[in-house]
N, C-alpha and C positions, 0 to 999 in steps of 0.2 A: 381665780384670784385676778383682780383687775390689774392691767398694765404690766403683767409679767410675761406676756408673749405678744407677738405681732398679730394683727388681724389677718394679714396675708397668710401667715403660717397656719393659723387655725382654719381659715377657709380652704386652704389647699388640702389639709388633712381630711376635712369633711367632704371635699369634692372627690378625692380618691376613694374614700369609703363608700360614697353614694354610687360610684360606678361599678362596685362589686356586684356581680350577678351570678350567684352560685347557690346550689340547693341547701348546703349546710356549712357551718363554720364549727369545726370540732376543736380547734386550738388556735392560739395566736399566730402560729406559723402559717396558717392559711392566709390570714390578713397580711402578714408581712410579705409573702410572695406575690400578693395581688396588688400591693400599693407601693412597693419599693421603687427607687429611682433607676437602678441598674440591675434588672433581673438576670442578665447574663454574666454578671460579675460574681466571683467566688466570695467577695466581701459583702457583708450585710450593711445596708445603709439605714437600718432600724435597730435600735437597741432593745433588749428585753431584760426584765428582772422580776424576781418574786419576793424581793425584800422591801418592806414598806418604807424603811428609811431611805433607800436608794431612790424609790419612786418619788418620795416627797422632796428629796434634794434636786432631782431632775425638774420637778414642777417649779421649784423655787428659782431655778436658773433660767426659766422662760421656755422650757420645752413643753411639748404636748404629750399626754399619756393616752394610750388606747387600751381599753379594758375589754375583754371578751368573757361573756358569761360561761361559767363552767371550767375555767382554767385559772390557776394562780399567777400566771405570767402576765406582765404588763409590757406593752410596746412603748418605746420612747422615741420621739422624733423632734428635732434631727439627731442623728447619731454620728459621732466622730471617732476616728481610729484611736485617738488618745484615751478615750474612755475605756478601751479594752484593757489598758494597763493600770487603771485606777481600781481601788478597792475601798469599800466603806470604812474598813479599819484604818485606812491612811489618815482619816480626819479625826480619829480618836487617839492617835499616837503623836509623839513629838515630830515636828517637821523634818528633822535630820534623819531619823530612822525611816520615816515614810518615804523620803526622797531616795534613800539608799535602796530600799526594797523595790522601788519603781525601776531603778537602774538594773537591778537583778532580773526583774520581769522582762525588760526589753532585751537583756543579754540572753535570757533563757529562750525567748521567742526566736532570736536570730540563730542561736545554736540549734534549735529544733528543726529549722528549715535548711540550714547550711551545713551542718556537721557531716551527714553521710556524703553529700556532694563533695565537700572538701577532702574527705578521706579518699574517695575515688580519684579525684583530680590529683592529689599529691602522690598517691601510690602508683598511678598509671602514667601521668604526664609530667609531673614536676618533682621527681625524686630528689633533685638537687636542692630543693627548699627544705628538706627534712634534715635535721642534724645527723651527723655521721653515726654517732653512737646509737641514736634512736632508729636510724635506718637499718643498721645491722640487726638490732633487736627485732624489728618488724619483719625483716627478711627471714630470720631464723624461725619466727613464729608462723610464717606462711610457707615454710619449706614443706613440700609434699602435698600441698593443697591443690587439687586438680582444677579449680575454678578461678576465673578472673576476679579482681576486686569488685567489679560491677556486678557480676553474677552473685557473689557472696552477699553483697549489700542488699540486692533484691530479695534473696531468700530470707535474710534476717529481718528485713522490714515487713515482708509478708507474714512471717511468723509472729512478729510483734503485733501487727494489726489483728491477726486471727485470735491471739491470746487476749487482746484488749476487748474484742467483741464478745468472746466467750465469757470474760469476766463481767461485762455489762449485762448480758442477757440472763445470767444465772442469779440465784439469790445471793445477797450481799456476802454472807459468810463463805459460801462455797465459791463464789466468783473471785473474791480476793485470794483465796487459797490456790485456785487454779492459776490465776495470773502470776502470783509470786513463785509458787513451786514449779509451774510449767516453764517459766522463763529461766529459773535457775537450773533445773534438770536438763532442759533442752539445750541451753547455752553451753553447759559443761559437757554434755554428751557430744555436741557438735564439735567442740574444740578437741575433745579426746579422740574422736573418730577421724580427725583431720579433714573435716569438711569446711570449716571456717577457721580463721585465725583469731587469737585472743584480742588483738587490737581492735578488730572490727566489732567483736562482741561488746567491748567497753564503749566504743563509739555509739553503737545502737542503743545500749542501755542508758548512757548519758542523754542521748537524744530523747528517749522515751520519758525519762524523768523530767526533762526540760519542757516537754510537750504539755505536761499537766500543770505547769506554773501559770499559764494564761489559758484557762479552760474555755473562755469565750471565743478564742480564735482556734480552737482545736481542729475544726473542719478545714479551715484555711491552711493551717500548718501542715496537715496531712497532704493536701493537694500540692502545695508549694514544695514540700520535701521531695515528692516524686518528680516534679517538673525540673527542679534544680539538679536532681540526681541524673536525669536523662541528659540535661545540658552538659553536666560535667563529664559524662561518659563519652560524649561526642567531641567536645572541644576543650575539656579541662577547665583551667582557671578562666580562660577567655569566655567559655560558655556560661560559667557562673556570673561573670561580670556583665555579660550581655543580658542574661536573665534578670539580674538585679536592676539594670537600667530600665528594662521593659516593665518590671514590677513598679518601680518608682513612677514612671510615666502613667501607668494605669491608675495608681493611687491618686496622683495629682488630678487626673481627669474626673474622678468620682465626686459626686455631690449628693448630699442628703437634704432634701427639701430646700434646695438652693443654697445650702451651706457647704463650703469646701470640706471634703472628707479629711484632709490632712491639716486642717486648722487646729491650732494656731501656728504650726510650723510653716505651712505653705497654703495661703499667704502668711507671712510673719506678722503676728500680733503680740506685741510685747506684754500687754496687760494679761492676756490669757496664758502666757508662758509660765506664770506663777503657779499654775495648777495643771501642768501637763507632764513634762518629763520629771520635774521636781514638784514638791508640794511645799509652797511657802507657808509661813505662819498664818493662822486664821485672821489675825488683825491686819495682814497685808492683802488679803483677798477681799478688797473693798468693792470691786465691781463685778457684775455678772458677766458671762461670756459676751463678747462683742456681737451686737446685732440681734441677740435673742430677746432682750427686754429693753428696747429703746425708751419705753415710757417710764421705766423705773430701773435705771442701770446700776444704782448704788445698792449694794446688798447689806453693808454694815459700815459703821463709822466709829468703831471702838478705838479709844486711844491705846497707844503702845503700853502693854502691862509694865508697871514699875515706874513709869515716868511721873505719874501724879504723886506717887509716894515720895519720890526724890524731891519734887518741887515743894 
């Protein structure tokens, strides 16, 4: 479609694909790893989807699609972090509900990477930050447990990862049964045997649920969860704060085909904020993302619904 992407972006995608020299491409993941901007980063700078409506929407925003024969997944470039918290259903719902759900997704993402680390930091280094009544309850729940909070958390997170992998590799019906029953039985047995405390089981369980809210970032959440846990075990809250600063610096430094990875937050672009953390009404989303379609920046010019009827 003419004027919906820049010539420079299209040529850059073609140049990177032309440089690929490999005997076979079995899936889009091959192409992604061979043309991405930051191969050593845990964050992907190329998006992927298998939904036709999502692919069409990306194309209409000025992005480039890369299709590979034999696989239903499509790569999209450039890709921004804000897209991980967006969902096609957001644009089919009222903007108030869609915006609220996006806040929940961001909250779930933060919980999934910080919750185990905060638990270790609070119980090991910063007990004074826990309310007194809750501290006594947690202390009584941990009475008789022979392991440290850090060791308990490691065991529970490893158990969760093993159960998740078992559920993914087995047939769907059996896999779901093993994941649910295994988690319930093993968690209850571990608490009854005095190997782990009930507060930790609740924390890991809530972390596991939150990890599935943003499935696009599932790999990144797992790695960050372990890194922040190690930082919390060494320096408590200070380690978590330093890790968060390093993570922010890393995200700001990333670019996807010369587009800032944290756009529209860094750098701040007010027009694009209407469809990032919140989802503004469709009649307010008049312009395409800044810089992606300079030849045709206006996406729609529909009047505000109801104004014509009143006049």
